[in-house]
C-alpha positions as CSV (number, residue, x, y, z in Angstrom):
1,D,112.7,108.6,117.1
2,Y,112.5,111.9,117.3
3,S,115.2,113.0,115.4
4,P,113.6,112.9,112.2
5,A,110.7,114.8,113.3
6,Y,113.1,117.5,114.3
7,R,114.7,117.4,111.5
8,Y,111.8,117.2,109.5
9,G,110.6,120.6,111.3
10,V,114.1,122.5,110.7
11,D,113.8,121.8,106.9
12,S,110.3,122.2,106.4
13,Y,110.6,125.5,108.2
14,S,113.2,126.4,105.3
15,R,110.7,125.6,102.5
16,H,108.0,127.0,103.8
17,Q,109.3,130.5,105.3
18,G,106.6,133.2,105.9
19,R,104.1,130.7,107.0
20,S,102.7,129.5,109.9
21,F,103.0,126.1,111.4
22,D,99.1,125.5,111.6
23,D,98.7,127.4,107.9
24,V,101.2,124.0,106.9
25,E,100.6,121.3,109.2
26,P,98.3,119.3,106.8
27,D,101.3,119.3,103.7
28,L,103.7,118.1,107.0
29,S,101.0,115.6,107.7
30,R,100.6,114.3,104.3
31,D,104.5,114.0,103.6
32,W,105.5,112.9,107.1
33,G,105.7,109.3,105.6
34,T,108.1,109.9,103.6
35,A,110.4,112.1,105.9
36,R,110.1,109.6,108.9
37,G,112.7,107.0,107.5
38,K,113.2,105.1,110.2
39,S,111.5,106.8,113.0
40,S,108.6,104.8,114.4
41,L,106.2,108.6,115.7
42,E,103.2,108.1,113.8
43,W,102.2,112.1,112.8
44,D,100.4,112.7,115.9
45,R,103.4,112.0,117.9
46,A,106.2,113.5,115.3
47,K,104.1,116.8,115.1
48,H,105.2,117.6,118.6
49,A,109.0,117.5,117.6
50,T,108.2,119.0,114.4
51,R,106.5,122.0,115.7
52,D,108.7,122.7,118.6
53,A,111.8,122.9,116.1
54,W,109.8,125.0,113.4
55,Q,109.4,127.8,116.5
56,R,113.1,127.2,117.7
57,L,114.0,128.8,114.2
58,S,110.7,131.2,113.8
59,D,112.2,132.8,117.3
60,N,115.8,132.8,116.2
61,V,115.1,134.4,113.2
62,E,112.2,137.0,115.2
63,R,115.2,137.6,117.6
64,A,117.4,138.3,114.1
65,V,115.2,140.5,112.1
66,P,113.4,143.5,112.9
67,G,109.4,143.3,113.3
68,D,107.0,140.6,113.1
69,S,109.0,138.8,110.4
70,D,107.4,135.9,111.1
71,R,103.8,137.2,111.3
72,D,102.4,135.6,115.1
73,G,102.0,138.5,116.2
74,R,105.1,138.9,118.9
């Protein structure tokens, strides 16, 4: 059930690079019905895994690129 949510976070981060999760969360919520595949998770549960995947990618980019590349203040 959670695998599609994590994959959605990775794919979404790539499509929305440079924006914060909170900025795009309404769009992600709207499109979850299509992205979820066979996952039984509703967005209110899937968004936590999606955010986790997004944040992990963001942290990796932050370590690889000098400065505040994801503009999160860290």
